[in-house]
C-alpha positions in Angstrom: 30.8 -32.4 -5.3 30.8 -35.6 -3.2 31.8 -34.9 0.4 34.7 -36.7 2.0 32.6 -39.0 4.2 30.6 -40.2 1.2 33.9 -40.8 -0.8 35.4 -42.8 2.1 32.1 -44.8 2.5 31.9 -45.5 -1.3 35.6 -46.5 -1.5 35.2 -48.7 1.6 32.2 -50.4 0.1 34.1 -51.1 -3.2 37.2 -52.5 -1.4 35.2 -54.6 1.2 33.1 -56.0 -1.7 36.2 -56.9 -3.8 38.7 -57.9 -1.2 36.7 -58.7 1.9 36.9 -57.1 5.4 40.1 -58.8 6.5 42.2 -57.9 3.4 41.0 -54.2 3.3 42.8 -51.6 5.4 42.2 -47.9 6.2 45.2 -46.8 4.2 43.8 -48.4 1.0 40.4 -46.9 1.6 41.8 -43.3 2.0 44.2 -43.7 -0.9 41.3 -44.7 -3.2 39.2 -41.8 -1.8 42.1 -39.4 -2.3 42.1 -38.2 1.3 44.6 -38.3 4.1 44.5 -41.4 6.4 43.7 -39.1 9.4 40.6 -37.8 7.6 39.1 -41.3 7.9 39.0 -41.0 11.6 37.1 -37.7 11.5 34.2 -39.8 10.3 34.7 -43.3 11.5 36.2 -44.5 14.7 37.5 -47.7 13.1 37.4 -49.9 10.0 34.9 -52.1 11.9 32.6 -49.1 12.3 32.6 -48.3 8.6 32.1 -51.9 7.7 29.1 -52.4 10.1 27.5 -49.2 8.8 27.7 -50.6 5.3 26.6 -54.1 6.5 23.5 -52.8 8.2 22.7 -50.6 5.2 23.0 -53.6 2.8 21.1 -55.8 5.3 18.2 -53.3 5.5 18.0 -53.1 1.7 17.8 -56.9 1.5 15.1 -57.2 4.1 13.1 -54.4 2.5 13.3 -56.1 -0.9 12.2 -59.4 0.7 9.3 -57.8 2.4 8.1 -56.3 -0.9 8.5 -59.6 -2.8 6.5 -62.0 -0.7 2.8 -62.3 0.0 2.5 -61.4 3.6 -1.1 -62.5 3.7 -0.1 -66.1 2.9 0.1 -69.0 5.4 2.6 -68.0 8.1 4.6 -71.2 7.7 5.1 -70.6 4.0 5.8 -66.8 4.5 8.5 -67.4 7.1 10.1 -70.3 5.1 10.2 -68.1 2.0 11.6 -65.1 4.0 14.4 -67.3 5.3 15.2 -68.8 1.9 15.3 -65.3 0.2 17.4 -64.0 3.1 19.9 -66.8 2.8 20.1 -66.4 -1.0 20.5 -62.6 -0.8 23.3 -62.8 1.8 25.2 -65.3 -0.3 25.2 -63.1 -3.4 26.2 -59.9 -1.6 29.9 -59.9 -0.8 29.5 -57.5 2.2 26.6 -59.5 3.7 28.5 -62.8 3.0 31.0 -61.8 5.8 28.2 -62.8 8.2 29.2 -66.4 7.4 32.9 -65.7 8.3 32.1 -66.4 12.0 35.4 -65.5 13.6 35.9 -62.2 11.7 32.2 -61.1 12.0 32.0 -61.8 15.7 35.0 -59.4 16.2 33.5 -56.8 13.9 30.2 -56.9 15.7 31.7 -56.8 19.2 33.8 -53.7 18.2 30.7 -52.0 16.8 28.6 -52.7 19.9 31.4 -51.3 22.1 31.4 -48.1 20.0 27.7 -47.7 19.6 26.0 -49.6 22.4 24.7 -53.1 22.9 21.4 -52.5 21.2 22.9 -51.0 18.1 22.8 -54.0 15.8 19.5 -55.4 14.6 19.5 -57.9 11.8 15.8 -58.7 11.5 12.9 -57.2 9.8 11.8 -54.0 11.6 8.2 -54.2 10.3 7.8 -58.0 10.6 6.9 -57.9 14.3 3.7 -56.1 13.3 2.8 -59.0 10.9 3.5 -61.5 13.8 1.1 -59.5 16.0 -1.5 -59.5 13.2 -1.2 -63.3 12.8 -1.7 -63.6 16.6 -4.9 -61.6 16.4 -6.1 -63.6 13.5 -5.4 -66.9 15.3 -2.7 -68.0 12.9 0.0 -67.8 15.5 0.1 -68.5 19.2 -0.7 -65.4 21.2 0.4 -67.0 24.5 4.0 -66.4 23.4 5.0 -62.7 23.3 5.6 -61.3 19.7 9.2 -60.3 20.7 9.9 -63.8 21.9 8.6 -65.2 18.5 11.0 -62.7 16.8 13.8 -64.0 19.0 13.0 -67.6 17.9 13.2 -66.5 14.2 16.5 -64.8 15.0 17.8 -68.0 16.6 16.9 -69.9 13.5 18.8 -67.4 11.3 21.8 -67.5 13.7 22.1 -71.3 13.5 23.5 -70.7 10.0 26.8 -69.5 11.5 27.3 -72.8 13.3 27.2 -75.1 10.2 30.6 -76.7 11.1 29.5 -77.6 14.7 26.3 -79.1 13.4 28.1 -80.9 10.6 28.1 -79.7 7.0 26.6 -82.9 5.7 23.6 -82.6 8.0 23.1 -78.9 8.2 20.6 -78.2 5.4 18.3 -80.9 6.7 18.8 -79.9 10.3 17.9 -76.3 9.6 14.9 -77.3 7.6 13.6 -79.6 10.4 14.3 -76.9 13.1 12.4 -74.4 11.1 9.5 -76.8 10.5 9.4 -77.7 14.2 9.5 -74.1 15.4 6.8 -73.0 12.9 4.6 -76.0 13.7 4.8 -75.1 17.4 4.2 -71.4 16.8 1.2 -71.9 14.5 -0.5 -74.8 16.3 -2.9 -72.6 18.1 -5.9 -74.9 18.5 -3.9 -77.9 19.8 -2.6 -75.8 22.6 -5.9 -74.1 23.4 -4.4 -70.7 22.6 -7.1 -69.3 20.2 -9.1 -66.4 21.5 
């Protein structure tokens, strides 16, 4: 028999997927799960906590699928561009992950989650990708004078730009993101020009 927490989680996932975060409430989740509303709070401190647990789970699945589907031995520029493309496509087709683009709502969800779970509790990038960056640095394919964690932060910044389409201008955004990605990757992989090869 499915335990109550799993029932609540599954019903929350169904409702968030069909109605979105904003239009789903705890009463609906518990009604669908067949449990008392108070039971929800035995397992989750808030609706935001449940949503972020589901978001991080879906995000981890997407990243894992992406890492499996691409040739990590390819040229770093092509690998990163493909990763970003597949990530964007995957987020757009997953209704829970798509909430990432709802900037005002997602910022509040994330803030609430961090307050409940600590500042370092949300990681949206690829856990194992930093090892690939370090390998590229050793192989001379990526600058080693920039710390691997800083390179990951640059990739994170490129991904986060996506939540600022309106400020950039919707008509310019796709080209702006493409150019920013190209400029960042050119700078990160131009080892010989900067004298950074070992």
